[in-house]
SEKOLMI-117948 format. One line per field, with one value per residue (C-alpha): y, z, x; residue number from 1. Coordinates in nm, 4 decimals. Example, Ala and Ser with C-alpha at 12.3 -4.5 7.8 and 13.67 -1.06 7.14 Angstrom:
BEGIN
py	-0.4500	-0.1060
pz	0.7800	0.7140
px	1.2300	1.3670
vexti	1	2
***
This chain:
BEGIN
py	0.4818	0.3139	0.4007	0.1036	0.0489	-0.2513	-0.4025	-0.4179	-0.7028	-0.9270	-0.7749	-0.9599	-0.8336	-0.9382	-0.6894	-0.4115	-0.1395	-0.3155	-0.3576	0.0101	0.1101	-0.1057	0.0561	0.4050	0.3414	0.1778	0.3182	0.2354	0.5311	0.4427	0.2244	0.0209	-0.0581	-0.3158	-0.2895	-0.5924	-0.6313	-1.0007	-0.9019	-0.7541	-0.9988	-1.3274	-1.2034	-0.9490	-0.7421	-0.4160	-0.0765	0.2887	0.2109	0.0307	0.2856	0.5537	0.3597	0.3440	0.7171	0.7867	0.5480	0.7072	1.0264	0.8322	0.8286	0.6104	0.4478	0.2957	0.0370	-0.0255	-0.3722	-0.3064	-0.2489	0.0953	0.2749	0.6127	0.5236	0.5126	0.7710	1.0331	0.7807	0.6880	1.0525	1.1096	0.8031	0.9534	0.8219	1.0257	0.8214	0.6427	0.3832	0.2327	-0.0528	0.0134	-0.3026	-0.1818	0.1647	0.2134	0.5872	0.5925	0.9577	1.0552	0.8407	1.0108	1.3563	1.2646	1.1468	1.4601	1.6889	1.5350	1.6341	1.2921	1.1718	0.9425	0.6038	0.3484	-0.0228	-0.2795	-0.6514	-0.8846	-0.9321	-0.5586	-0.3823	-0.0596	0.1007	0.1288	0.4124	0.6427	0.8730	0.9246	0.8964	1.2729	1.2969	1.0559	1.0461	0.6758	0.3487	0.0327	-0.2752	-0.5958	-0.8523	-1.1257	-1.1854	-0.9657	-1.0986	-1.2908	-1.2344	-1.4725	-1.5335	-1.5555	-1.2642	-1.2872	-1.2469	-1.0604	-0.7735	-0.6570	-0.5877	-0.4021	-0.1812	-0.1058	-0.0223	0.2020	0.3814	0.4567	0.5964	0.8205	0.9417	1.0144	1.2606	1.3923	1.3085	1.2918	0.9554	0.6930	0.3213	0.0981	-0.2806	-0.4966	-0.8712	-1.1178	-0.8512	-1.0053	-0.9109	-1.1338	-0.9676	-0.6094	-0.5061	-0.6160	-0.4419	-0.1116	-0.1494	-0.1912	0.1488	0.1058	0.3654	0.2002	-0.1502	-0.2978	-0.5769	-0.7832	-1.1264	-1.0270	-0.7747	-0.9135	-1.2801	-1.2065	-1.2701	-0.9009	-0.6794	-0.3562	-0.4967	-0.6290	-0.2836	-0.1300	-0.3815	-0.2969	0.0733	0.0100	-0.1556
pz	1.5951	1.2570	1.0115	0.9950	0.6627	0.6671	0.3215	0.2200	-0.0142	0.2920	0.4047	0.3949	0.0777	0.2035	0.4899	0.3593	0.5411	0.8744	0.8022	0.7076	1.0271	1.2235	1.0560	1.1073	1.4794	1.5114	1.5301	1.1622	0.9759	0.6117	0.3924	0.1679	-0.1609	-0.3926	-0.7597	-0.9756	-1.3482	-1.4145	-1.6475	-1.4359	-1.1607	-1.1902	-1.0103	-1.0526	-0.7614	-0.8080	-0.9729	-0.9320	-0.8670	-0.5400	-0.4381	-0.4786	-0.2255	0.0203	-0.0258	0.0733	0.3674	0.5343	0.6021	0.6371	0.3741	0.0726	-0.0220	-0.3690	-0.4895	-0.8644	-0.9628	-1.3239	-1.6632	-1.8270	-1.5025	-1.6788	-1.8582	-1.5267	-1.3017	-1.3585	-1.2838	-0.9523	-0.8612	-0.9364	-0.7304	-0.4277	-0.4093	-0.1834	-0.2607	-0.5910	-0.6135	-0.9423	-0.9976	-1.1203	-1.3297	-1.5043	-1.6057	-1.9179	-1.8461	-1.4656	-1.4232	-1.6509	-1.4461	-1.1274	-1.2808	-1.3897	-1.0411	-0.8763	-1.1333	-1.0451	-0.6808	-0.5356	-0.3501	-0.5675	-0.4642	-0.6462	-0.5653	-0.6054	-0.6526	-0.4382	-0.7141	-0.7856	-0.6121	-0.4266	-0.5933	-0.9177	-0.7608	-0.6977	-0.9907	-0.8917	-0.5139	-0.4739	-0.6806	-0.4864	-0.1510	-0.0772	-0.1760	-0.1354	-0.0932	-0.1760	0.0876	-0.1005	-0.4700	-0.5692	-0.6656	-0.3672	0.0039	0.2794	0.1694	0.4010	0.4477	0.2405	0.4898	0.2450	0.2620	0.5857	0.4094	0.1320	0.3928	0.5596	0.2275	0.1186	0.4552	0.4213	0.0692	0.1954	0.5024	0.3117	0.0956	0.3793	0.1813	0.3130	0.1640	0.3502	0.3275	0.3098	0.3489	0.1888	0.2319	0.5179	0.7910	1.1279	1.4936	1.5203	1.2475	1.2559	1.5172	1.2985	0.9968	1.1824	1.3320	0.9805	0.8855	0.7602	0.8241	0.6971	0.7677	0.5263	0.7020	0.5391	0.6856	1.0077	1.0716	0.9050	0.9957	1.3603	1.6368	1.7286	1.4347	1.6363	1.9028	1.6406	1.4795	1.8213	1.8810	1.5446	1.6285	1.9602	1.8005
px	0.3800	0.3493	0.0756	-0.1614	-0.3375	-0.5724	-0.6148	-0.9793	-0.8913	-0.9341	-1.2642	-1.5973	-1.7621	-2.1053	-2.0670	-1.8469	-2.0387	-1.9852	-1.6152	-1.5870	-1.7649	-1.5211	-1.2192	-1.3592	-1.4021	-1.0593	-0.7063	-0.6480	-0.4962	-0.5562	-0.7733	-0.5402	-0.7155	-0.5604	-0.6536	-0.5628	-0.6267	-0.5629	-0.2777	-0.0003	-0.0929	-0.2859	-0.5945	-0.8749	-1.0055	-1.1959	-1.1750	-1.2796	-1.6463	-1.5773	-1.3151	-1.5820	-1.7893	-1.5000	-1.4404	-1.8023	-1.7746	-1.4705	-1.2829	-0.9576	-0.6841	-0.7632	-0.4317	-0.4794	-0.2275	-0.2472	-0.1274	-0.2181	-0.0621	-0.0826	-0.1785	-0.1654	-0.4899	-0.6781	-0.5106	-0.7805	-1.0558	-0.8961	-0.8550	-1.2224	-1.3131	-1.1366	-0.7811	-0.5513	-0.2387	-0.1892	0.0865	0.2044	0.4464	0.7974	0.7696	0.4503	0.5722	0.7835	0.7975	0.7902	0.8823	0.5950	0.3570	0.4727	0.4267	0.0745	-0.0254	0.1142	-0.0510	-0.3866	-0.3390	-0.2615	0.0460	0.2578	0.3894	0.6024	0.5781	0.8552	0.8070	1.0209	1.2824	1.3254	1.6207	1.5472	1.8515	1.6534	1.4521	1.7477	1.6654	1.2990	1.3214	1.3115	0.9924	0.7723	0.5962	0.6136	0.7787	0.5723	0.7892	0.6054	0.6986	0.5106	0.4612	0.1654	-0.1729	-0.3073	-0.3565	-0.2545	0.1061	0.4076	0.6471	0.9684	1.2597	1.4900	1.2410	1.4018	1.7316	1.5492	1.3801	1.7132	1.8806	1.5935	1.5815	1.9518	1.8980	1.6174	1.8061	2.1285	1.9358	1.7143	1.4010	1.0449	0.9499	0.7488	0.8219	0.5157	0.5284	0.2604	0.2321	0.2533	0.2614	0.1747	0.1859	0.4933	0.7043	0.5732	0.8316	1.1218	0.9667	0.9370	1.2861	1.4272	1.2850	0.9290	0.6577	0.3388	0.2093	-0.0429	-0.2300	-0.5040	-0.5656	-0.3900	-0.6675	-0.9767	-0.9255	-0.8495	-1.1012	-1.0957	-0.9873	-1.0101	-0.7792	-0.5371	-0.5164	-0.4466	-0.1671	-0.0084	-0.0277	0.1467	0.4519
vexti	1	2	3	4	5	6	7	8	9	10	11	12	13	14	15	16	17	18	19	20	21	22	23	24	25	26	27	28	29	30	31	32	33	34	35	36	37	38	39	40	41	42	43	44	45	46	47	48	49	50	51	52	53	54	55	56	57	58	59	60	61	62	63	64	65	66	67	68	69	70	71	72	73	74	75	76	77	78	79	80	81	82	83	84	85	86	87	88	89	90	91	92	93	94	95	96	97	98	99	100	101	102	103	104	105	106	107	108	109	110	111	112	113	114	115	116	117	118	119	120	121	122	123	124	125	126	127	128	129	130	131	132	133	134	135	136	137	138	139	140	141	142	143	144	145	146	147	148	149	150	151	152	153	154	155	156	157	158	159	160	161	162	163	164	165	166	167	168	169	170	171	172	173	174	175	176	177	178	179	180	181	182	183	184	185	186	187	188	189	190	191	192	193	194	195	196	197	198	199	200	201	202	203	204	205	206	207	208	209	210	211	212	213	214	215
***
């Protein structure tokens, strides 16, 4: 079964405790936490303070996705806040290998995210050093966008790269994931489904999570 990681970016911020309680009681595996700085992406979300709240609210994996410039300046703060997985963007890291080493040295799993225009082949020299690749299936910065179809080929290509080297690297897909396309995403080789509006805007979020798990 896929790992289901609902994105709290789509939660109701007037009732975060209720949404956390719902996720904790559901079949969701991870909390996906999107951090945006208004510089790397044209939006601002939240930082370590809110992640510390989520950490106290759940025993599930806190999967933190940094859509920010100079992520090395904040890695320690996110570790302290409770991140289990810290993902940085290939496009934001001048010294990506150094960023990965820093994340691992702090005791977190390291992920690298790719924007829609970035080829998966660019990760070949660091693929053996990371735990996860996050493929953006929309342009980062805003929720509610439609899935970019070319993402399926990127997943297939990346899965082949991972399998050829017998690596233990998860593939996470973030953006436009729905009940209708999740099957094709998993069939292409993905392991982790990030779902924001699909979960939180549904009539029954718990049931929607269960349906994603069953794909």
